[in-house]
N, C-alpha and C positions, 0 to 999 in steps of 0.2 A: 524126669518123670516118665517120658516116653520110653526110654531104654528100660526103665524099671518095669513098665507095663509089659514090654516085649519079653523080658526075662521071666516075669511071673507067668505069662502065657506059655512060654516055651517049656516049662517044666512038665506040662501035661502032654502026654504022647498023643492025645486025641485031637490036638490042634494041628492043622496044616500050616506050614510057614507062610504060605501066601495069604491065608485068612488072617494070621497074626499081623502081617504087614498091612493088610487092608484096614483092619481095625485100628492099628496104630496110626495109619495115615488119616483116618477119619478123626481120631482123637487129636492129632496135630492140628487138623483144620478147625476142630471145635475149639481148641485152646486159642488158636489165632483169632478166630471169630469172637471168642469171649473177650480177648484183650481189646479188640477193636470196639466191641459193643460197650465195654466198661469205659473206654476213653470217650466214646460218644455220649454215654450216659452222664459222665462228669461234665462234658461240654454242654449238654442239654440242661443239666441242673443249674449251671452257671447262667445259661441263657434264660432259663425260667425265672431265676432270681431277678435278672435284669428286666425281663418282661413284666414280672409282678411289680417291680418298682415303677416301670413305665406306666403300667395300668393304674397304679395308685396316683401317679402324677396326672394322668388323663382324667381320672375321677375327680381329683382336687380342682383341676382347671375347669372341668365341666360344671362343677358346683359353683365356682367363682363366676362363670359366664351366666349361669342361671340366676345367681344372686344379683348380678349386674342388671339383667333384664327386669327382675322383680323390683329392684330399686328404681330403675328408670320408669317403670309403670306407675309406681307410687308418685313420682314427680309429675307425671302426666295427670294423674287423678287429682293432685293438689290444684292443678290449673282449673279443672272443671269445677271443683268444689269452691274455688275462689270466685268463679263466675256465678254459680247458683247459690252461694252463701251456705253451703253445707259445711259440716264439721268433720273432723277426723273420726268421730264416732260412727259416721255412716260407713266409712271404709272398713272400720273394725267390725261393725255388725255384719256387713255384706260378706266379709271373709269368713266370719265365724258361722253364719247361717249356712253358707255353702259347705263349710267343713262338716257340719252336722250331717249333711246329706251324703257327701262323697265318702265319708268314713263308713257308710253302710253299703257301699257298692264295691264289688270285686273288680277293680280296674288297676292298672299299673300305678305304682306309687308316684313315679315322676309325673304321670298324667294328672293324678290327684293334686299334686303340688302346683302344677300349672293352672288347673281350674280354680283352686283356692286363691292363688296369688294374682291371677289375671282377672278375677271376677269383678273387682272394682272398676275395671276399664270399660264396663258395659256401656256407659254413656259418654265415652271419650269423644265421639263424633259431635257432641254438642258444642265443642269449641268453635265449630264452623256455623252454628246457628246464631242469627243476630241476637245480641244480648237483650234488646228491648222485647223480643218475643219470649225468651226464656224467663225473664223476670216480670212479665206482664201479670199484674194481680187479678185482672179480669179474665173472663172466659175467652179463649182463643177463637178467632174466626176460622172457618174451614180452611182458608188459605194458609193461615198461620200454623194450624195444626199439621197440615201437609208438610210445611217446612220443618217443623219439629221432628216429624217422622223420618225425615231424611238423615237424622243424626246416625242412624244405623249404617247407611251406605257411606256417609262421610268418614266413618272409621277407616275405610280403605286407604284414605290419604295418609294416615299416620302409621298404621300397623302393617307395614310392608315387608318387614323382615320375616324370613321363614320361621324363626323361633317364636314369632308372635301369632302363629297359625291358630292356636287355641284361643288366644285373646281376640283375634279377629272374628272367629266363629261366635264368640260370646257377644261382642259388640254388634255384629251384623244380624244375628238371628235371635236375640233374647226377647224380641217382640213377636216372634212367630208363635202361633197357637197350635196346640197338639191336634186340634180339629181342622186345621188348615185355614182358619179365618184371620190369621195374623198378617204381619208385614215384616220385611219389604217384599218377600217373594211368595208368600202364601204357602210355605212348606207345611207338610202334614206328618204327624206321627214321628217315626224314627228317621225320617228324612232330615229332621231338625237335629243338628249335632247335639250329643249328650250334654256337653258343657253349657250350651244355650238353653236346653230344657231345664237344667238345674237352676241356672241364674234367673230364668223366667219366674219360677216360683218365689225365689228370694226377693227379686225386684218388686214384684206385686205386693208381697207381704210387707216389705219394708216401706213401700209407698203408702200402704193403708195405715200402717202404724205411725207414720210421720205426720207432722203438722205442716200444712201448706197455707198460703194466703187465702185459698178458696175452700179449705176443708180443715176440720179438726183432726187431731190424732185419734185413731181408734184403738180400743183395747185389743188384746190378743183374741179374746172370744169373738169380738165383732169382726175382726179381720178374717179369722178362720171361717166364720159363718158365711162371709161373702165368697171366699175362695171355694168352700165346699158346697155351697148351695146356690151361689150366684146372686147378682143384684141388677142384672140387665146389661151391665158393661163387662163384668168379670164373671166367669163361670167355671165349674170344674172341668168342662170339656176342653178348656184352654191348656190344661196341664197334663203331663205324662202321668198316668194313673199310678204307676209303680213308685215314681218319685214322690207323688202327692201322699201316698200311704206312709212313706218314710218320714216326710215332713210332718204329717199329722201326728205320728208317734213321738215326735220330739217336743211336744207342747210344753212340758216342764222346763226343758232347756231353753226354749224360746222365751218364755216368761222371765226366767232368771237372767238371760242375756240382756233383755231390755231394762230390767230393774238395775242391773249393774251399770249399763251405759248411761242411764238417766242419773244415777247417783254420781257417776264420774263427771257428768256435765254440770251438775249443781255444785261441785266442789270449787 
């Protein structure tokens, strides 16, 4: 091909031989580079296929790890529910209530998945609170209430793995109030992790809707009235206003969710 190129150029008297040689040398170098690049491309394509396969394997293993942590978290929740006499419906409701909120927020999908699946761990620290206090049917003494409040910091004893960072934020800070009047650290506003601000609303709502030895179960309307208007103990200033607006907009879904879980409980 190079000699052909030279011959084609040499038929024109306007071309100087040195220019023809120079152009031909450049063409030789171009063809050599092209061959090398083609070989590199083929090698890179093969490597890319291998990388893609490795990436798929990493994704699969990462999902397996996530599922293992989620499964483990459910086992931990079972322990707490066994102590407090809760049912699996509480876990299901908590996750679905949280999901209603996170689906309206623009955050990373994996982050959403963690918030939803780790939300039932919010009270995991209660396994370190004396059972006689947790199950006491009467009003707690101030000292007993202070011990119950420690369930937030007790969560640190269990949720030590870095993968449980979101779970620990939920367990540690879900009793913080947006106005800074909560516990254990009195955090305020967006200093409270998002996942804890979400579970805060869900936990209060579910507690109001639930039946306890010292209180009857409230209707959706009654629970929302307390959350939105306050009752002396709970007030709207306790909640992230943007999240509260989202929660308020989900009234129909909330009512339906509790109707479904009540029906399942009675079966």
